[in-house]
C-alpha positions as CSV (number, residue, x, y, z in Angstrom):
1,X,120.6,3.6,-53.3
2,X,120.7,5.3,-56.7
3,X,119.4,2.1,-58.3
4,X,116.5,2.1,-55.8
5,X,115.6,5.7,-56.7
6,X,115.7,4.9,-60.4
7,X,113.3,1.9,-59.9
8,X,111.1,4.1,-57.7
9,X,111.1,6.8,-60.3
10,X,110.2,4.3,-63.0
11,X,107.4,2.9,-60.8
12,X,106.0,6.4,-60.3
13,X,106.1,7.1,-64.0
14,X,104.4,3.9,-64.8
15,X,101.8,4.5,-62.2
16,X,101.0,8.0,-63.7
17,X,100.7,6.4,-67.2
18,X,98.3,3.8,-65.8
19,X,96.2,6.4,-64.1
20,X,96.0,8.5,-67.3
21,X,95.0,5.4,-69.3
22,X,92.3,4.6,-66.8
23,X,91.1,8.3,-66.9
24,X,90.9,8.2,-70.7
25,X,89.1,4.9,-70.7
26,X,86.6,6.2,-68.2
27,X,85.8,9.3,-70.2
28,X,85.5,7.2,-73.4
29,X,83.1,4.9,-71.6
30,X,81.0,7.8,-70.3
31,X,80.8,9.3,-73.8
32,X,79.7,5.8,-75.3
33,X,77.2,5.5,-72.5
34,X,75.7,8.8,-73.3
35,X,75.5,8.0,-77.0
36,X,73.8,4.8,-76.3
37,X,71.2,6.4,-74.0
38,X,70.2,8.9,-76.5
39,X,70.5,6.9,-79.7
40,X,66.7,6.5,-80.1
41,X,66.2,10.2,-79.7
42,X,69.0,10.8,-82.3
43,X,67.3,8.5,-84.8
44,X,63.9,10.1,-84.3
45,X,65.4,13.6,-84.7
46,X,67.1,12.5,-88.0
47,X,63.7,11.2,-89.2
48,X,62.0,14.5,-88.4
49,X,64.7,16.6,-90.0
50,X,64.3,14.6,-93.2
51,X,60.6,15.4,-93.2
52,X,59.3,12.2,-91.8
53,X,55.9,12.1,-90.1
54,X,55.9,11.2,-86.3
55,X,52.9,10.9,-84.1
56,X,52.4,13.3,-81.3
57,X,52.5,10.6,-78.6
58,X,56.0,9.4,-79.8
59,X,57.3,13.1,-79.9
60,X,56.0,13.7,-76.3
61,X,57.2,10.4,-74.9
62,X,60.7,10.7,-76.4
63,X,60.8,14.4,-75.6
64,X,60.5,13.6,-71.9
65,X,64.2,12.7,-72.1
66,X,65.2,16.3,-72.8
67,X,64.9,17.2,-69.2
68,X,67.5,14.5,-68.2
69,X,69.9,15.9,-70.9
70,X,69.7,19.3,-69.3
71,X,69.9,18.0,-65.7
72,X,72.9,15.8,-66.4
73,X,74.6,18.6,-68.3
74,X,75.1,16.6,-71.4
75,X,77.0,18.6,-74.0
76,X,77.9,16.2,-76.6
77,X,77.1,17.9,-79.9
78,X,75.0,15.4,-81.7
79,X,72.9,14.6,-78.6
80,X,72.3,18.3,-78.0
81,X,71.3,19.1,-81.7
82,X,69.0,16.0,-81.7
83,X,67.5,17.2,-78.4
84,X,66.8,20.6,-80.0
85,X,65.0,19.1,-82.9
86,X,62.8,17.1,-80.5
87,X,62.2,20.0,-78.3
88,X,61.0,22.2,-81.1
89,X,58.9,19.4,-82.6
90,X,57.2,18.8,-79.1
91,X,56.3,22.5,-79.0
92,X,54.8,22.2,-82.6
93,X,52.8,19.2,-81.6
94,X,51.3,21.1,-78.6
95,X,48.0,22.8,-79.4
96,X,48.4,26.6,-78.9
97,X,44.7,27.3,-79.1
98,X,42.9,24.6,-77.3
99,X,45.6,23.7,-74.8
100,X,47.1,27.1,-74.2
101,X,48.4,26.5,-70.6
102,X,50.1,23.3,-71.7
103,X,51.5,25.2,-74.7
104,X,53.0,27.9,-72.4
105,X,54.6,25.3,-70.2
106,X,56.0,23.5,-73.2
107,X,57.4,26.8,-74.6
108,X,59.0,27.4,-71.3
109,X,60.7,24.0,-71.3
110,X,61.8,24.4,-74.9
111,X,63.3,27.8,-74.0
112,X,65.2,26.3,-71.1
113,X,66.5,23.4,-73.3
114,X,67.7,25.8,-76.1
115,X,69.5,28.0,-73.4
116,X,71.3,24.7,-72.3
117,X,72.0,23.8,-75.9
118,X,73.6,27.2,-76.5
119,X,75.8,26.9,-73.4
120,X,77.2,23.8,-75.1
121,X,77.2,25.1,-78.7
122,X,77.4,29.0,-78.4
123,X,78.5,29.5,-82.0
124,X,75.6,27.6,-83.5
125,X,73.6,30.2,-85.5
126,X,70.6,27.9,-86.0
127,X,70.2,27.5,-82.2
128,X,70.2,31.2,-81.6
129,X,67.6,31.6,-84.3
130,X,65.3,28.8,-82.7
131,X,65.5,30.5,-79.3
132,X,64.5,33.8,-80.9
133,X,61.6,32.1,-82.7
134,X,60.3,30.5,-79.5
135,X,60.5,33.8,-77.6
136,X,58.7,35.5,-80.4
137,X,56.0,33.1,-80.4
138,X,55.4,33.7,-76.7
139,X,55.7,37.5,-76.9
140,X,57.5,39.9,-79.3
141,X,60.1,41.9,-77.5
142,X,62.1,43.6,-80.2
143,X,65.2,44.4,-78.1
144,X,65.6,40.7,-77.1
145,X,64.8,39.4,-80.6
146,X,67.4,41.8,-82.1
147,X,70.1,40.4,-79.8
148,X,69.3,36.7,-80.5
149,X,68.8,37.3,-84.2
150,X,72.1,39.2,-84.5
151,X,73.9,36.3,-83.0
152,X,72.2,33.9,-85.4
153,X,73.4,36.1,-88.4
154,X,76.9,36.4,-86.9
155,X,77.4,32.7,-86.7
156,X,75.4,31.6,-89.8
157,X,75.5,34.6,-92.1
158,X,74.8,32.6,-95.3
159,X,73.9,29.0,-94.3
160,X,70.9,28.5,-96.6
161,X,68.6,26.7,-94.2
162,X,69.2,29.1,-91.4
163,X,69.0,32.1,-93.7
164,X,65.6,30.8,-95.0
165,X,64.3,30.4,-91.6
166,X,65.3,33.9,-90.6
167,X,63.4,35.2,-93.6
168,X,60.4,33.3,-92.6
169,X,60.5,34.8,-89.1
170,X,61.0,38.4,-90.5
171,X,57.8,37.9,-92.5
172,X,55.9,37.3,-89.2
173,X,57.3,40.3,-87.3
174,X,55.1,43.3,-86.4
175,X,56.0,46.8,-87.9
176,X,57.8,47.6,-84.6
177,X,59.8,44.4,-84.8
178,X,60.6,45.0,-88.4
179,X,61.9,48.5,-87.7
180,X,64.1,47.3,-84.8
181,X,65.6,44.5,-86.8
182,X,65.9,46.4,-90.1
183,X,69.7,46.2,-90.4
184,X,69.5,42.6,-89.8
185,X,66.8,41.6,-92.3
186,X,68.2,44.0,-95.0
187,X,71.5,42.2,-94.8
188,X,69.8,38.8,-95.1
189,X,67.7,40.0,-98.1
190,X,70.8,41.1,-99.8
191,X,72.6,37.8,-99.2
192,X,69.4,35.7,-100.1
193,X,68.9,37.4,-103.4
194,X,72.5,37.0,-104.4
195,X,73.5,34.5,-107.2
196,X,74.4,31.5,-105.0
197,X,71.5,31.2,-102.5
198,X,68.4,30.3,-104.5
199,X,67.3,27.6,-102.1
200,X,67.0,30.1,-99.3
201,X,64.1,31.9,-101.1
202,X,62.7,29.2,-103.3
203,X,59.0,28.5,-102.3
204,X,59.0,31.2,-99.6
205,X,55.7,33.1,-99.1
206,X,55.7,36.5,-100.9
207,X,57.7,39.2,-99.1
208,X,55.4,41.6,-97.4
209,X,55.4,45.1,-95.8
210,X,58.9,46.6,-95.3
211,X,60.7,43.8,-97.2
212,X,58.6,44.2,-100.3
213,X,59.2,48.0,-100.1
214,X,62.9,47.4,-99.6
215,X,63.1,45.1,-102.6
216,X,61.4,47.7,-104.8
217,X,63.9,50.3,-103.6
218,X,67.0,48.3,-104.4
219,X,68.9,49.7,-107.3
220,X,69.9,47.2,-110.1
221,X,67.9,44.3,-108.6
222,X,68.6,41.9,-111.4
223,X,67.9,38.7,-109.3
224,X,66.5,35.8,-111.1
225,X,64.5,34.6,-108.2
226,X,60.8,35.4,-108.0
227,X,60.8,36.2,-104.3
228,X,63.5,38.9,-104.7
229,X,61.7,40.7,-107.5
230,X,59.5,43.5,-106.2
231,X,55.8,43.0,-107.0
């Protein structure tokens, strides 16, 4: 009887291990399947991020897969980031002047995708900023922008590319928006004009309005970067 119990226990343990192995294999297969489904989108996103030129038709055709990413709840990091690049590029390729209704629809779809992306990657400062930029393009609501840009700064306080993008956005804000976001942009200006972040300000359009005034008021502004020097 004891021998029978030992054998039964061994069989049970073996069965559990087999089930666990099958579960791991299934999850690995699903992960590989998702990677293969969106491999073309990933390649296209990488090309765009490197500054490659892509036709509008290609962007719109490939961008059509973004809704399936959201619908299926895909949260794989590389797929989600590639999708964000394509979503933003699709919006850029939509004519805001001559096809405004289509642009508004695309902006709404981009917003929805970025919300999904942030549900997967909530500590990605770049995604928080991109959502802020899309919403600012639709309508400037300072309270909403302040919250989104604060999160961007929290999670990416000194990443040169994200910092640079925030500075570009600040230069487009209205006086009301600049006032609401003053603590945020002042912090970014201080970081960007430090010794180690020249790329963040290199080639930026000249600072205007409140930022230019702030630069002129900074004491001991010995920055070597032209953008940081008060004009």
